[in-house]
Structures are given as C-alpha cells and as structure tokens.
C-alpha positions in Angstrom: 36.7 -72.5 -2.8 36.1 -75.5 -0.7 32.9 -75.6 1.2 32.9 -75.4 4.8 31.2 -78.7 6.5 29.1 -78.7 9.5 28.1 -81.9 11.2 24.6 -81.7 12.9 23.6 -84.6 15.4 19.9 -85.5 15.1 19.8 -83.7 11.7 16.9 -85.8 10.4 14.1 -83.7 12.1 13.0 -80.6 14.0 15.6 -78.0 14.7 18.4 -80.2 13.3 16.7 -80.7 9.9 15.9 -77.1 9.5 19.4 -76.0 10.6 20.9 -78.4 7.6 18.6 -76.7 5.2 19.7 -73.3 6.1 23.3 -74.1 6.1 23.0 -75.8 2.6 21.3 -72.8 1.4 24.4 -70.9 2.5 26.7 -73.0 0.4 27.7 -75.4 3.2 28.4 -79.2 3.1 26.3 -80.8 5.9 26.7 -84.3 7.6 23.6 -85.2 9.5 23.4 -88.1 12.0 20.3 -90.2 12.5 19.6 -93.4 14.8 17.4 -95.0 11.8 18.7 -95.7 8.4 15.3 -94.7 6.9 15.3 -91.2 8.6 18.6 -90.4 7.7 18.3 -91.5 3.9 15.0 -89.7 3.6 16.4 -86.4 5.0 19.3 -86.6 2.5 16.7 -87.2 -0.3 14.5 -84.2 0.9 17.4 -82.0 1.2 19.7 -82.9 -1.5 18.5 -80.5 -3.9 19.8 -77.6 -1.8 23.4 -78.7 -1.6 25.9 -81.6 -0.7 24.4 -83.6 2.3 25.1 -87.1 3.4 24.2 -88.9 6.7 25.8 -91.2 9.4 24.1 -93.4 12.0 24.6 -92.5 15.4 22.8 -93.4 18.6 24.1 -91.3 21.6 22.3 -93.8 24.1 25.0 -96.4 23.0 28.6 -95.3 23.5 29.8 -97.9 20.9 27.8 -96.2 18.2 29.3 -92.9 19.3 32.8 -94.2 18.7 31.7 -96.1 15.6 30.4 -92.8 14.3 33.5 -90.7 15.1 35.9 -93.4 13.7 33.9 -93.3 10.2 34.0 -89.6 10.2 37.9 -89.5 10.8 38.3 -92.0 8.0 36.1 -90.2 5.5 36.9 -86.7 6.1 39.9 -84.9 7.8 38.3 -81.6 8.6 34.9 -80.6 10.4 34.3 -76.8 10.7 31.4 -77.0 12.9 30.0 -79.4 15.4 26.3 -78.8 16.2 25.4 -81.0 19.1 21.6 -80.9 18.7 20.2 -84.4 19.4 18.5 -85.0 22.7 15.9 -86.6 24.6 13.3 -86.4 27.7 12.1 -89.4 29.2 9.1 -89.8 31.5 10.8 -92.6 33.5 14.1 -93.4 34.6 16.1 -95.8 32.2 19.4 -97.4 32.3 21.2 -97.9 28.9 23.5 -100.5 27.7 26.4 -98.8 29.0 25.0 -98.5 32.7 24.2 -94.7 32.6 20.8 -93.1 33.1 19.5 -92.4 29.6 18.7 -88.8 29.7 22.1 -87.9 31.2 23.9 -90.4 28.5 22.0 -88.8 25.3 21.9 -85.2 26.3 25.5 -85.0 27.8 27.9 -87.9 28.1 27.1 -88.9 24.5 28.1 -85.6 22.9 30.8 -85.1 25.3 32.4 -88.2 23.9 31.6 -87.4 20.5 33.2 -83.9 20.7 36.3 -85.3 22.2 36.7 -87.9 19.5 36.2 -85.3 16.8 38.8 -82.9 18.1 41.4 -83.7 15.7 38.9 -83.1 12.9 37.8 -79.9 14.4 41.2 -78.5 15.1 42.1 -79.1 11.2 39.6 -76.4 10.3 40.6 -72.9 10.0 38.2 -71.6 12.3 36.3 -74.5 14.0 33.3 -73.9 16.0 31.0 -76.1 18.3 27.3 -75.3 18.9 25.5 -76.9 21.8 21.8 -76.9 21.7 20.9 -76.2 25.4 17.3 -74.8 26.8 16.3 -72.1 29.1 14.8 -75.1 31.1 18.6 -75.1 32.7 17.0 -72.4 34.9 15.0 -74.9 36.3 17.8 -77.0 37.8 18.9 -76.5 41.5 22.6 -77.6 40.3 24.0 -81.0 39.6 24.1 -83.6 42.5 27.7 -85.0 41.8 26.7 -87.7 44.2 23.8 -88.8 42.2 24.3 -87.8 38.6 22.6 -91.0 37.6 19.4 -89.6 39.3 18.8 -92.7 41.4 17.0 -90.6 44.0 14.2 -88.8 43.1 14.0 -88.9 39.3 11.5 -86.8 37.4 11.4 -85.9 33.8 11.6 -82.1 34.3 14.4 -82.3 36.8 16.5 -84.9 34.4 16.0 -82.4 31.3 16.9 -79.3 33.3 19.9 -80.8 34.9 21.1 -82.0 31.5 20.6 -78.8 29.9 22.6 -77.1 32.9 25.4 -79.7 31.8 25.1 -78.4 28.1 25.9 -75.0 29.3 28.8 -76.1 31.8 30.2 -78.2 29.0 30.1 -75.1 26.5 32.0 -72.9 29.2 34.6 -75.6 29.8 35.1 -76.2 26.2 36.0 -72.5 25.7 38.4 -72.6 28.8 40.1 -75.9 27.9 40.1 -75.6 24.1 40.7 -71.9 23.4 41.3 -72.7 19.6 37.8 -74.0 19.1 35.0 -71.2 19.7 32.1 -72.8 21.6 28.7 -71.3 22.4 25.5 -72.8 23.7 22.0 -71.6 22.6 18.6 -71.8 23.7 16.5 -71.9 20.3 13.1 -71.0 21.9 10.4 -73.1 22.4 9.9 -75.1 19.2 7.6 -77.7 17.6 10.1 -80.8 17.6 9.6 -84.5 17.9 11.5 -84.4 21.4 10.3 -87.6 23.3 8.1 -88.6 20.4 9.7 -91.8 19.9 8.0 -93.4 23.0 10.4 -91.7 25.5 7.3 -89.5 26.9 4.3 -91.5 28.1 1.1 -90.3 29.1 0.0 -87.7 30.6 3.6 -86.2 29.6 3.1 -86.9 25.9 -0.4 -85.4 25.7 0.6 -82.3 27.3 3.6 -81.9 24.8 1.3 -82.8 22.0 -0.8 -79.7 23.0 2.1 -77.3 23.8 3.5 -77.9 20.4 0.5 -76.2 18.8 1.6 -73.0 20.3 5.3 -73.2 19.7 7.5 -71.7 17.0 8.5 -73.6 13.8 11.7 -75.6 13.6 13.0 -73.3 11.0 12.5 -70.2 13.4 14.2 -72.4 16.2 17.2 -73.3 13.9 18.1 -69.6 13.0 20.0 -68.8 16.1 21.9 -72.1 15.9 22.9 -71.3 12.2 23.8 -67.9 13.3 26.3 -69.3 15.9 27.6 -71.8 13.5 28.1 -69.6 10.6 28.2 -65.8 11.5 30.8 -64.0 13.2 29.8 -62.7 16.6 32.4 -60.7 18.3 33.6 -62.0 21.7 31.3 -64.8 21.9 33.2 -67.7 23.2 32.1 -70.0 26.1 28.8 -67.9 26.0 24.9 -69.0 26.3 22.6 -67.4 24.0 18.7 -67.0 24.6 18.0 -67.0 20.8 19.7 -63.9 19.7 20.4 -62.3 22.9 23.3 -63.0 25.5 21.8 -62.9 29.0 24.0 -62.8 32.0 24.1 -66.5 33.6 23.0 -66.5 37.2 22.5 -69.2 39.9 23.9 -72.5 39.3 24.8 -71.8 35.6 27.3 -69.3 36.9 29.0 -71.9 39.1 32.8 -72.2 37.6 33.6 -74.9 39.8 30.8 -77.0 39.1 31.5 -76.5 35.4 35.1 -78.0 35.8 33.8 -80.7 38.4 31.3 -81.9 35.7 34.2 -82.0 33.0 36.3 -84.1 35.4 33.5 -86.7 36.6 32.5 -86.9 32.7 36.0 -88.0 31.9 36.1 -90.4 34.6 32.8 -92.1 33.7 33.6 -92.4 30.0 37.3 -93.4 30.9 39.0 -90.6 28.6 
C-alpha cells in the first residue's frame, strides 16, 4: 500500500523535526522544508533511518520562494495527504521583507496562506486531505486584528505581532473549513515547547535572554509534536475548523470567535497576494 505523504514547513528543527520523526515511525513519507540547505540535508541524514524523507528549500519571508517551492512539489509529486504549516517567527523589531510586508505577518500568515493555496490541487488529489496549522494560545493576547494596520506600522511590539499572527492562524483555519469543505483543517497550540523560535537573530536582547531562560522550563519538541501528529494522522470525529489546546478542544471566545473577522482576513490576504 502506498505511504501517505506529509509536508511539514520548518521541519528541520523543533516541533517540525519531531513531528517528522513521529510520522516516519508511523509509516508515512515526509517532506520537510528548510531555509538553509545544510539544515535540510542534516535533518534528512538524521531521520532517514526512520523512513523515506526528503527536503525542499522554502523561505516564507520571500513570496518567490513560496511559489518556487510549490511549483517543485507540484512537478515532483501529484499528491500531498497532509500539509502541516509549522514554520514561524517572532521578531523584536518591525522589519519589512523584500515583498514589502512586515515579516512577522508574512512569515506566520501570508506565506503559509499562499503556500496552502498553491498546494490545493495536490491536497485535493489525496483521498482524505488535511491541513494542520500550528497556532498558539498566545492568540488570546490579541485584541483583534486592526484591518487598517495589518502591517503594524503603528505601535509594533513582538508580543502584539506574534499574538495577532497566531490569531490569524485560527482565522485561516476556520475559513479553510468553511470555504474548502473537502479538506479537513484544524489549528493546534502544541504547548510551551523548547524550540528555536526567534533563534536566528530575529529576537534581540533582552527578549533573546528571556526566551533562553524560559526554554529551560518548557516541554520537549517530541511532546509538542504529539498533538500536531494526532491531528495529521488520527481520526477525530467532528473536528474541522477547530482549535485544539494540545489534546483538548476549548471553546473559542473573544476575537477568535469573530466569523466576520475571519472572512475579512481571508479576503484581505487574497487582495495583498493578488490571488
């Protein structure tokens, strides 16, 4: 029987790498993405003994990279059973990328939004396709998206930027379930996990030092990957467009329960990306 295939963005470290290993051990084929060839190749070498794994270059902060990655995947494989949008960032300062977008918003939302749209044909070629968006309980810190300032030109802060984009992940998931009912889409907070988030220079002192201290008290990447893999590989009755806090499904409240805002973000994202 042909193995199911999962694509995991940011699969070279942290939760993504742990999820890749767990899916390989379940008999899946895994494709990971990485920004750097050395990181992608090292992960394939490290996990190859567990099953078939390959890597693709992808930098969500560059839309041309997103398009090139999707085109390569479409040419190399006609089917993707599960897309796990895992890669993300947190940045101490407001930065604008080459496409003219604020980089936290682009990396955590616009890039995955575009990649998911470009991979829709490959997902729909699967018998039971799924999308898992890795969000965070930090979405509850958001006061709601400011649609007049999605690029956060006014009052940027790393907490606000991260919270708003994690709320965007929840909105994206809910609208995916509504607009693409043939694909099961869910979001998950994996718990506080020791990851490399912000470790590539995006976080600066004192935020970098605070994160370094916090990591000592957080759960392992393998533990964080478990609820992600559950949504990717297990049957969970009635779960589509849902948000999970690890293995539990809390009721969404506040801005996260705003259906109109979810629809508005989808439409704004399409407009910004020209799709």
